[in-house]
PDB file as gemmi writes it, atoms N, CA and C in Angstrom:
CRYST1    1.000    1.000    1.000  90.00  90.00  90.00 P 1                      
ATOM      1  N   GLU A   1    -109.363  95.141-102.102  1.00  0.00           N  
ATOM      2  CA  GLU A   1    -109.634  94.196-103.179  1.00  0.00           C  
ATOM      3  C   GLU A   1    -109.768  92.787-102.609  1.00  0.00           C  
ATOM      4  N   GLN A   2    -110.572  91.966-103.276  1.00  0.00           N  
ATOM      5  CA  GLN A   2    -110.848  90.606-102.810  1.00  0.00           C  
ATOM      6  C   GLN A   2    -109.586  89.744-102.783  1.00  0.00           C  
ATOM      7  N   LEU A   3    -108.734  89.868-103.792  1.00  0.00           N  
ATOM      8  CA  LEU A   3    -107.514  89.054-103.828  1.00  0.00           C  
ATOM      9  C   LEU A   3    -106.607  89.362-102.641  1.00  0.00           C  
ATOM     10  N   ILE A   4    -106.440  90.619-102.334  1.00  0.00           N  
ATOM     11  CA  ILE A   4    -105.566  91.014-101.229  1.00  0.00           C  
ATOM     12  C   ILE A   4    -106.140  90.517 -99.907  1.00  0.00           C  
ATOM     13  N   SER A   5    -107.434  90.567 -99.751  1.00  0.00           N  
ATOM     14  CA  SER A   5    -108.082  90.047 -98.552  1.00  0.00           C  
ATOM     15  C   SER A   5    -107.840  88.540 -98.419  1.00  0.00           C  
ATOM     16  N   SER A   6    -107.929  87.827 -99.537  1.00  0.00           N  
ATOM     17  CA  SER A   6    -107.665  86.380 -99.535  1.00  0.00           C  
ATOM     18  C   SER A   6    -106.221  86.084 -99.161  1.00  0.00           C  
ATOM     19  N   ILE A   7    -105.307  86.879 -99.669  1.00  0.00           N  
ATOM     20  CA  ILE A   7    -103.881  86.681 -99.400  1.00  0.00           C  
ATOM     21  C   ILE A   7    -103.587  86.855 -97.916  1.00  0.00           C  
ATOM     22  N   LYS A   8    -104.184  87.842 -97.294  1.00  0.00           N  
ATOM     23  CA  LYS A   8    -103.925  88.109 -95.874  1.00  0.00           C  
ATOM     24  C   LYS A   8    -104.409  86.973 -94.971  1.00  0.00           C  
ATOM     25  N   LYS A   9    -105.313  86.139 -95.473  1.00  0.00           N  
ATOM     26  CA  LYS A   9    -105.847  85.023 -94.689  1.00  0.00           C  
ATOM     27  C   LYS A   9    -105.087  83.717 -94.918  1.00  0.00           C  
ATOM     28  N   LEU A  10    -104.094  83.716 -95.805  1.00  0.00           N  
ATOM     29  CA  LEU A  10    -103.367  82.488 -96.122  1.00  0.00           C  
ATOM     30  C   LEU A  10    -102.522  82.006 -94.949  1.00  0.00           C  
ATOM     31  N   PRO A  11    -102.296  80.692 -94.885  1.00  0.00           N  
ATOM     32  CA  PRO A  11    -101.416  80.162 -93.843  1.00  0.00           C  
ATOM     33  C   PRO A  11     -99.944  80.409 -94.199  1.00  0.00           C  
ATOM     34  N   SER A  12     -99.108  80.357 -93.195  1.00  0.00           N  
ATOM     35  CA  SER A  12     -97.657  80.526 -93.403  1.00  0.00           C  
ATOM     36  C   SER A  12     -97.003  79.150 -93.517  1.00  0.00           C  
ATOM     37  N   THR A  13     -97.498  78.382 -94.473  1.00  0.00           N  
ATOM     38  CA  THR A  13     -97.028  77.009 -94.686  1.00  0.00           C  
ATOM     39  C   THR A  13     -96.647  76.810 -96.146  1.00  0.00           C  
ATOM     40  N   PRO A  14     -95.933  75.717 -96.458  1.00  0.00           N  
ATOM     41  CA  PRO A  14     -95.638  75.435 -97.866  1.00  0.00           C  
ATOM     42  C   PRO A  14     -96.921  75.106 -98.630  1.00  0.00           C  
ATOM     43  N   GLY A  15     -96.891  75.386 -99.921  1.00  0.00           N  
ATOM     44  CA  GLY A  15     -98.047  75.040-100.726  1.00  0.00           C  
ATOM     45  C   GLY A  15     -97.996  75.608-102.124  1.00  0.00           C  
ATOM     46  N   VAL A  16     -99.104  75.446-102.802  1.00  0.00           N  
ATOM     47  CA  VAL A  16     -99.271  75.892-104.184  1.00  0.00           C  
ATOM     48  C   VAL A  16    -100.453  76.857-104.212  1.00  0.00           C  
ATOM     49  N   TYR A  17    -100.351  77.879-105.057  1.00  0.00           N  
ATOM     50  CA  TYR A  17    -101.449  78.834-105.193  1.00  0.00           C  
ATOM     51  C   TYR A  17    -101.864  78.919-106.654  1.00  0.00           C  
ATOM     52  N   LEU A  18    -103.157  79.120-106.861  1.00  0.00           N  
ATOM     53  CA  LEU A  18    -103.724  79.197-108.203  1.00  0.00           C  
ATOM     54  C   LEU A  18    -104.542  80.475-108.325  1.00  0.00           C  
ATOM     55  N   PHE A  19    -104.144  81.345-109.223  1.00  0.00           N  
ATOM     56  CA  PHE A  19    -104.933  82.523-109.550  1.00  0.00           C  
ATOM     57  C   PHE A  19    -105.916  82.106-110.638  1.00  0.00           C  
ATOM     58  N   LYS A  20    -107.204  82.473-110.453  1.00  0.00           N  
ATOM     59  CA  LYS A  20    -108.230  82.102-111.423  1.00  0.00           C  
ATOM     60  C   LYS A  20    -108.974  83.337-111.915  1.00  0.00           C  
ATOM     61  N   ASP A  21    -109.431  83.267-113.171  1.00  0.00           N  
ATOM     62  CA  ASP A  21    -110.181  84.385-113.740  1.00  0.00           C  
ATOM     63  C   ASP A  21    -111.660  84.275-113.373  1.00  0.00           C  
ATOM     64  N   GLU A  22    -112.469  85.177-113.917  1.00  0.00           N  
ATOM     65  CA  GLU A  22    -113.896  85.218-113.581  1.00  0.00           C  
ATOM     66  C   GLU A  22    -114.658  83.997-114.089  1.00  0.00           C  
ATOM     67  N   HIS A  23    -114.045  83.221-114.988  1.00  0.00           N  
ATOM     68  CA  HIS A  23    -114.668  82.001-115.509  1.00  0.00           C  
ATOM     69  C   HIS A  23    -114.127  80.761-114.809  1.00  0.00           C  
ATOM     70  N   ASP A  24    -113.389  80.965-113.714  1.00  0.00           N  
ATOM     71  CA  ASP A  24    -112.795  79.890-112.912  1.00  0.00           C  
ATOM     72  C   ASP A  24    -111.683  79.143-113.662  1.00  0.00           C  
ATOM     73  N   GLN A  25    -111.113  79.780-114.678  1.00  0.00           N  
ATOM     74  CA  GLN A  25    -109.982  79.206-115.407  1.00  0.00           C  
ATOM     75  C   GLN A  25    -108.687  79.627-114.719  1.00  0.00           C  
ATOM     76  N   VAL A  26    -107.760  78.690-114.572  1.00  0.00           N  
ATOM     77  CA  VAL A  26    -106.484  78.986-113.926  1.00  0.00           C  
ATOM     78  C   VAL A  26    -105.632  79.837-114.858  1.00  0.00           C  
ATOM     79  N   VAL A  27    -105.168  80.996-114.363  1.00  0.00           N  
ATOM     80  CA  VAL A  27    -104.317  81.876-115.162  1.00  0.00           C  
ATOM     81  C   VAL A  27    -102.857  81.815-114.713  1.00  0.00           C  
ATOM     82  N   TYR A  28    -102.615  81.371-113.457  1.00  0.00           N  
ATOM     83  CA  TYR A  28    -101.235  81.273-112.970  1.00  0.00           C  
ATOM     84  C   TYR A  28    -101.174  80.284-111.812  1.00  0.00           C  
ATOM     85  N   VAL A  29    -100.120  79.465-111.818  1.00  0.00           N  
ATOM     86  CA  VAL A  29     -99.856  78.527-110.726  1.00  0.00           C  
ATOM     87  C   VAL A  29     -98.469  78.827-110.192  1.00  0.00           C  
ATOM     88  N   GLY A  30     -98.347  78.895-108.871  1.00  0.00           N  
ATOM     89  CA  GLY A  30     -97.049  79.117-108.255  1.00  0.00           C  
ATOM     90  C   GLY A  30     -96.906  78.281-106.996  1.00  0.00           C  
ATOM     91  N   LYS A  31     -95.691  78.210-106.474  1.00  0.00           N  
ATOM     92  CA  LYS A  31     -95.431  77.471-105.245  1.00  0.00           C  
ATOM     93  C   LYS A  31     -94.718  78.374-104.261  1.00  0.00           C  
ATOM     94  N   ALA A  32     -94.763  77.974-102.993  1.00  0.00           N  
ATOM     95  CA  ALA A  32     -94.122  78.797-101.973  1.00  0.00           C  
ATOM     96  C   ALA A  32     -93.723  77.957-100.767  1.00  0.00           C  
ATOM     97  N   LYS A  33     -92.639  78.361-100.142  1.00  0.00           N  
ATOM     98  CA  LYS A  33     -92.251  77.764 -98.856  1.00  0.00           C  
ATOM     99  C   LYS A  33     -93.183  78.306 -97.767  1.00  0.00           C  
ATOM    100  N   ASN A  34     -93.625  79.555 -97.955  1.00  0.00           N  
ATOM    101  CA  ASN A  34     -94.540  80.220 -97.031  1.00  0.00           C  
ATOM    102  C   ASN A  34     -95.568  80.959 -97.894  1.00  0.00           C  
ATOM    103  N   LEU A  35     -96.756  80.398 -98.021  1.00  0.00           N  
ATOM    104  CA  LEU A  35     -97.770  80.957 -98.916  1.00  0.00           C  
ATOM    105  C   LEU A  35     -98.065  82.430 -98.646  1.00  0.00           C  
ATOM    106  N   LYS A  36     -98.318  82.758 -97.401  1.00  0.00           N  
ATOM    107  CA  LYS A  36     -98.695  84.128 -97.059  1.00  0.00           C  
ATOM    108  C   LYS A  36     -97.592  85.114 -97.438  1.00  0.00           C  
ATOM    109  N   ASN A  37     -96.348  84.821 -97.036  1.00  0.00           N  
ATOM    110  CA  ASN A  37     -95.241  85.732 -97.340  1.00  0.00           C  
ATOM    111  C   ASN A  37     -95.016  85.875 -98.840  1.00  0.00           C  
ATOM    112  N   ARG A  38     -95.087  84.768 -99.564  1.00  0.00           N  
ATOM    113  CA  ARG A  38     -94.843  84.808-101.018  1.00  0.00           C  
ATOM    114  C   ARG A  38     -95.873  85.684-101.712  1.00  0.00           C  
ATOM    115  N   LEU A  39     -97.123  85.513-101.367  1.00  0.00           N  
ATOM    116  CA  LEU A  39     -98.158  86.284-102.052  1.00  0.00           C  
ATOM    117  C   LEU A  39     -98.199  87.731-101.596  1.00  0.00           C  
ATOM    118  N   LEU A  40     -97.784  87.995-100.360  1.00  0.00           N  
ATOM    119  CA  LEU A  40     -97.664  89.395 -99.934  1.00  0.00           C  
ATOM    120  C   LEU A  40     -96.544  90.096-100.708  1.00  0.00           C  
ATOM    121  N   GLN A  41     -95.520  89.341-101.130  1.00  0.00           N  
ATOM    122  CA  GLN A  41     -94.475  89.909-101.992  1.00  0.00           C  
ATOM    123  C   GLN A  41     -95.092  90.365-103.318  1.00  0.00           C  
ATOM    124  N   TYR A  42     -96.012  89.572-103.856  1.00  0.00           N  
ATOM    125  CA  TYR A  42     -96.692  89.955-105.098  1.00  0.00           C  
ATOM    126  C   TYR A  42     -97.450  91.267-104.911  1.00  0.00           C  
ATOM    127  N   VAL A  43     -98.163  91.378-103.794  1.00  0.00           N  
ATOM    128  CA  VAL A  43     -98.928  92.594-103.521  1.00  0.00           C  
ATOM    129  C   VAL A  43     -97.992  93.796-103.511  1.00  0.00           C  
ATOM    130  N   GLY A  44     -96.832  93.643-102.884  1.00  0.00           N  
ATOM    131  CA  GLY A  44     -95.863  94.735-102.809  1.00  0.00           C  
ATOM    132  C   GLY A  44     -95.258  95.112-104.144  1.00  0.00           C  
ATOM    133  N   ARG A  45     -95.283  94.180-105.108  1.00  0.00           N  
ATOM    134  CA  ARG A  45     -94.702  94.453-106.429  1.00  0.00           C  
ATOM    135  C   ARG A  45     -95.724  94.967-107.440  1.00  0.00           C  
ATOM    136  N   GLN A  46     -96.982  95.063-107.025  1.00  0.00           N  
ATOM    137  CA  GLN A  46     -98.001  95.591-107.937  1.00  0.00           C  
ATOM    138  C   GLN A  46     -97.618  97.006-108.369  1.00  0.00           C  
ATOM    139  N   GLY A  47     -97.788  97.272-109.642  1.00  0.00           N  
ATOM    140  CA  GLY A  47     -97.481  98.597-110.174  1.00  0.00           C  
ATOM    141  C   GLY A  47     -96.028  98.755-110.587  1.00  0.00           C  
ATOM    142  N   THR A  48     -95.184  97.782-110.239  1.00  0.00           N  
ATOM    143  CA  THR A  48     -93.764  97.866-110.604  1.00  0.00           C  
ATOM    144  C   THR A  48     -93.291  96.645-111.381  1.00  0.00           C  
ATOM    145  N   ASP A  49     -94.137  95.630-111.493  1.00  0.00           N  
ATOM    146  CA  ASP A  49     -93.757  94.376-112.146  1.00  0.00           C  
ATOM    147  C   ASP A  49     -94.855  93.990-113.141  1.00  0.00           C  
ATOM    148  N   ILE A  50     -94.517  93.952-114.413  1.00  0.00           N  
ATOM    149  CA  ILE A  50     -95.506  93.674-115.463  1.00  0.00           C  
ATOM    150  C   ILE A  50     -96.152  92.311-115.275  1.00  0.00           C  
ATOM    151  N   LYS A  51     -95.358  91.302-114.919  1.00  0.00           N  
ATOM    152  CA  LYS A  51     -95.898  89.948-114.731  1.00  0.00           C  
ATOM    153  C   LYS A  51     -96.933  89.945-113.599  1.00  0.00           C  
ATOM    154  N   VAL A  52     -96.594  90.551-112.478  1.00  0.00           N  
ATOM    155  CA  VAL A  52     -97.513  90.603-111.337  1.00  0.00           C  
ATOM    156  C   VAL A  52     -98.779  91.373-111.710  1.00  0.00           C  
ATOM    157  N   ASP A  53     -98.625  92.493-112.390  1.00  0.00           N  
ATOM    158  CA  ASP A  53     -99.787  93.277-112.810  1.00  0.00           C  
ATOM    159  C   ASP A  53    -100.685  92.471-113.744  1.00  0.00           C  
ATOM    160  N   THR A  54    -100.094  91.723-114.662  1.00  0.00           N  
ATOM    161  CA  THR A  54    -100.861  90.906-115.604  1.00  0.00           C  
ATOM    162  C   THR A  54    -101.651  89.835-114.857  1.00  0.00           C  
ATOM    163  N   ILE A  55    -100.995  89.172-113.899  1.00  0.00           N  
ATOM    164  CA  ILE A  55    -101.671  88.132-113.113  1.00  0.00           C  
ATOM    165  C   ILE A  55    -102.844  88.725-112.332  1.00  0.00           C  
ATOM    166  N   PHE A  56    -102.614  89.835-111.632  1.00  0.00           N  
ATOM    167  CA  PHE A  56    -103.678  90.439-110.831  1.00  0.00           C  
ATOM    168  C   PHE A  56    -104.804  90.983-111.708  1.00  0.00           C  
ATOM    169  N   ASP A  57    -104.470  91.554-112.860  1.00  0.00           N  
ATOM    170  CA  ASP A  57    -105.503  92.079-113.758  1.00  0.00           C  
ATOM    171  C   ASP A  57    -106.391  90.961-114.304  1.00  0.00           C  
ATOM    172  N   ALA A  58    -105.806  89.790-114.536  1.00  0.00           N  
ATOM    173  CA  ALA A  58    -106.541  88.668-115.122  1.00  0.00           C  
ATOM    174  C   ALA A  58    -107.286  87.838-114.080  1.00  0.00           C  
ATOM    175  N   SER A  59    -107.011  88.060-112.806  1.00  0.00           N  
ATOM    176  CA  SER A  59    -107.526  87.170-111.764  1.00  0.00           C  
ATOM    177  C   SER A  59    -108.723  87.747-111.013  1.00  0.00           C  
ATOM    178  N   ALA A  60    -109.654  86.837-110.711  1.00  0.00           N  
ATOM    179  CA  ALA A  60    -110.828  87.200-109.918  1.00  0.00           C  
ATOM    180  C   ALA A  60    -110.819  86.488-108.568  1.00  0.00           C  
ATOM    181  N   SER A  61    -110.064  85.386-108.481  1.00  0.00           N  
ATOM    182  CA  SER A  61    -110.026  84.639-107.229  1.00  0.00           C  
ATOM    183  C   SER A  61    -108.681  83.936-107.069  1.00  0.00           C  
ATOM    184  N   LEU A  62    -108.467  83.447-105.857  1.00  0.00           N  
ATOM    185  CA  LEU A  62    -107.211  82.788-105.507  1.00  0.00           C  
ATOM    186  C   LEU A  62    -107.543  81.540-104.706  1.00  0.00           C  
ATOM    187  N   GLU A  63    -106.921  80.439-105.082  1.00  0.00           N  
ATOM    188  CA  GLU A  63    -107.053  79.203-104.321  1.00  0.00           C  
ATOM    189  C   GLU A  63    -105.672  78.768-103.888  1.00  0.00           C  
ATOM    190  N   HIS A  64    -105.610  77.968-102.838  1.00  0.00           N  
ATOM    191  CA  HIS A  64    -104.321  77.443-102.403  1.00  0.00           C  
ATOM    192  C   HIS A  64    -104.469  75.997-101.955  1.00  0.00           C  
ATOM    193  N   ILE A  65    -103.361  75.286-102.041  1.00  0.00           N  
ATOM    194  CA  ILE A  65    -103.298  73.901-101.589  1.00  0.00           C  
ATOM    195  C   ILE A  65    -102.083  73.806-100.679  1.00  0.00           C  
ATOM    196  N   VAL A  66    -102.296  73.445 -99.428  1.00  0.00           N  
ATOM    197  CA  VAL A  66    -101.205  73.292 -98.477  1.00  0.00           C  
ATOM    198  C   VAL A  66    -100.533  71.939 -98.712  1.00  0.00           C  
ATOM    199  N   THR A  67     -99.203  71.936 -98.662  1.00  0.00           N  
ATOM    200  CA  THR A  67     -98.437  70.699 -98.786  1.00  0.00           C  
ATOM    201  C   THR A  67     -97.543  70.538 -97.553  1.00  0.00           C  
ATOM    202  N   PRO A  68     -97.148  69.297 -97.242  1.00  0.00           N  
ATOM    203  CA  PRO A  68     -96.302  69.082 -96.065  1.00  0.00           C  
ATOM    204  C   PRO A  68     -94.906  69.716 -96.185  1.00  0.00           C  
ATOM    205  N   THR A  69     -94.372  69.761 -97.418  1.00  0.00           N  
ATOM    206  CA  THR A  69     -93.018  70.285 -97.612  1.00  0.00           C  
ATOM    207  C   THR A  69     -92.954  71.154 -98.863  1.00  0.00           C  
ATOM    208  N   GLU A  70     -91.883  71.929 -98.957  1.00  0.00           N  
ATOM    209  CA  GLU A  70     -91.661  72.752-100.143  1.00  0.00           C  
ATOM    210  C   GLU A  70     -91.416  71.873-101.374  1.00  0.00           C  
ATOM    211  N   LEU A  71     -90.741  70.747-101.182  1.00  0.00           N  
ATOM    212  CA  LEU A  71     -90.482  69.830-102.295  1.00  0.00           C  
ATOM    213  C   LEU A  71     -91.795  69.313-102.878  1.00  0.00           C  
ATOM    214  N   GLU A  72     -92.725  68.949-102.017  1.00  0.00           N  
ATOM    215  CA  GLU A  72     -94.023  68.482-102.509  1.00  0.00           C  
ATOM    216  C   GLU A  72     -94.784  69.600-103.214  1.00  0.00           C  
ATOM    217  N   ALA A  73     -94.610  70.820-102.741  1.00  0.00           N  
ATOM    218  CA  ALA A  73     -95.231  71.968-103.416  1.00  0.00           C  
ATOM    219  C   ALA A  73     -94.658  72.120-104.821  1.00  0.00           C  
ATOM    220  N   MET A  74     -93.346  71.945-104.959  1.00  0.00           N  
ATOM    221  CA  MET A  74     -92.699  72.070-106.261  1.00  0.00           C  
ATOM    222  C   MET A  74     -93.216  70.998-107.230  1.00  0.00           C  
ATOM    223  N   LEU A  75     -93.347  69.770-106.740  1.00  0.00           N  
ATOM    224  CA  LEU A  75     -93.843  68.683-107.596  1.00  0.00           C  
ATOM    225  C   LEU A  75     -95.299  68.917-107.996  1.00  0.00           C  
ATOM    226  N   LEU A  76     -96.115  69.366-107.048  1.00  0.00           N  
ATOM    227  CA  LEU A  76     -97.521  69.645-107.343  1.00  0.00           C  
ATOM    228  C   LEU A  76     -97.650  70.806-108.324  1.00  0.00           C  
ATOM    229  N   GLU A  77     -96.832  71.831-108.138  1.00  0.00           N  
ATOM    230  CA  GLU A  77     -96.859  72.972-109.060  1.00  0.00           C  
ATOM    231  C   GLU A  77     -96.603  72.506-110.482  1.00  0.00           C  
ATOM    232  N   ALA A  78     -95.592  71.669-110.670  1.00  0.00           N  
ATOM    233  CA  ALA A  78     -95.262  71.169-112.016  1.00  0.00           C  
ATOM    234  C   ALA A  78     -96.432  70.388-112.614  1.00  0.00           C  
ATOM    235  N   GLN A  79     -97.073  69.561-111.806  1.00  0.00           N  
ATOM    236  CA  GLN A  79     -98.219  68.786-112.283  1.00  0.00           C  
ATOM    237  C   GLN A  79     -99.378  69.698-112.686  1.00  0.00           C  
ATOM    238  N   LEU A  80     -99.648  70.700-111.858  1.00  0.00           N  
ATOM    239  CA  LEU A  80    -100.765  71.602-112.141  1.00  0.00           C  
ATOM    240  C   LEU A  80    -100.509  72.463-113.371  1.00  0.00           C  
ATOM    241  N   ILE A  81     -99.287  72.921-113.547  1.00  0.00           N  
ATOM    242  CA  ILE A  81     -98.952  73.710-114.738  1.00  0.00           C  
ATOM    243  C   ILE A  81     -99.128  72.856-115.988  1.00  0.00           C  
ATOM    244  N   LYS A  82     -98.664  71.617-115.917  1.00  0.00           N  
ATOM    245  CA  LYS A  82     -98.809  70.718-117.070  1.00  0.00           C  
ATOM    246  C   LYS A  82    -100.288  70.449-117.362  1.00  0.00           C  
ATOM    247  N   SER A  83    -101.077  70.294-116.321  1.00  0.00           N  
ATOM    248  CA  SER A  83    -102.489  69.995-116.475  1.00  0.00           C  
ATOM    249  C   SER A  83    -103.305  71.190-116.981  1.00  0.00           C  
ATOM    250  N   TYR A  84    -103.115  72.361-116.349  1.00  0.00           N  
ATOM    251  CA  TYR A  84    -103.929  73.537-116.687  1.00  0.00           C  
ATOM    252  C   TYR A  84    -103.359  74.393-117.812  1.00  0.00           C  
ATOM    253  N   GLN A  85    -102.050  74.361-118.010  1.00  0.00           N  
ATOM    254  CA  GLN A  85    -101.365  75.205-118.991  1.00  0.00           C  
ATOM    255  C   GLN A  85    -101.834  76.656-118.892  1.00  0.00           C  
ATOM    256  N   PRO A  86    -101.621  77.282-117.716  1.00  0.00           N  
ATOM    257  CA  PRO A  86    -102.097  78.648-117.499  1.00  0.00           C  
ATOM    258  C   PRO A  86    -101.438  79.654-118.432  1.00  0.00           C  
ATOM    259  N   VAL A  87    -102.181  80.679-118.791  1.00  0.00           N  
ATOM    260  CA  VAL A  87    -101.695  81.668-119.752  1.00  0.00           C  
ATOM    261  C   VAL A  87    -100.543  82.521-119.209  1.00  0.00           C  
ATOM    262  N   CYS A  88    -100.453  82.692-117.912  1.00  0.00           N  
ATOM    263  CA  CYS A  88     -99.411  83.557-117.328  1.00  0.00           C  
ATOM    264  C   CYS A  88     -98.172  82.801-116.858  1.00  0.00           C  
ATOM    265  N   ASN A  89     -98.146  81.476-116.969  1.00  0.00           N  
ATOM    266  CA  ASN A  89     -96.969  80.711-116.528  1.00  0.00           C  
ATOM    267  C   ASN A  89     -95.956  80.602-117.648  1.00  0.00           C  
TER     268      ASN A  89                                                      
END                                                                             
């Protein structure tokens, strides 16, 4: 799947990730100390976690924003959630 391929290419750095639907609308925003590891956890929970399944079912693409620190990722995540008001957050 395209999402899983995108996840495997992510850096192992702090940042924010945005799942988007086929209309480029943000459906979920999250933050991570290590983007690659965090999103690989999601892949491993597919089929066992309703929230993860809902996010993956609704998503067509994944974007990420690298931040210098986890704290900055947390602040950016809050701003993006407030701005986009994603359906899965």
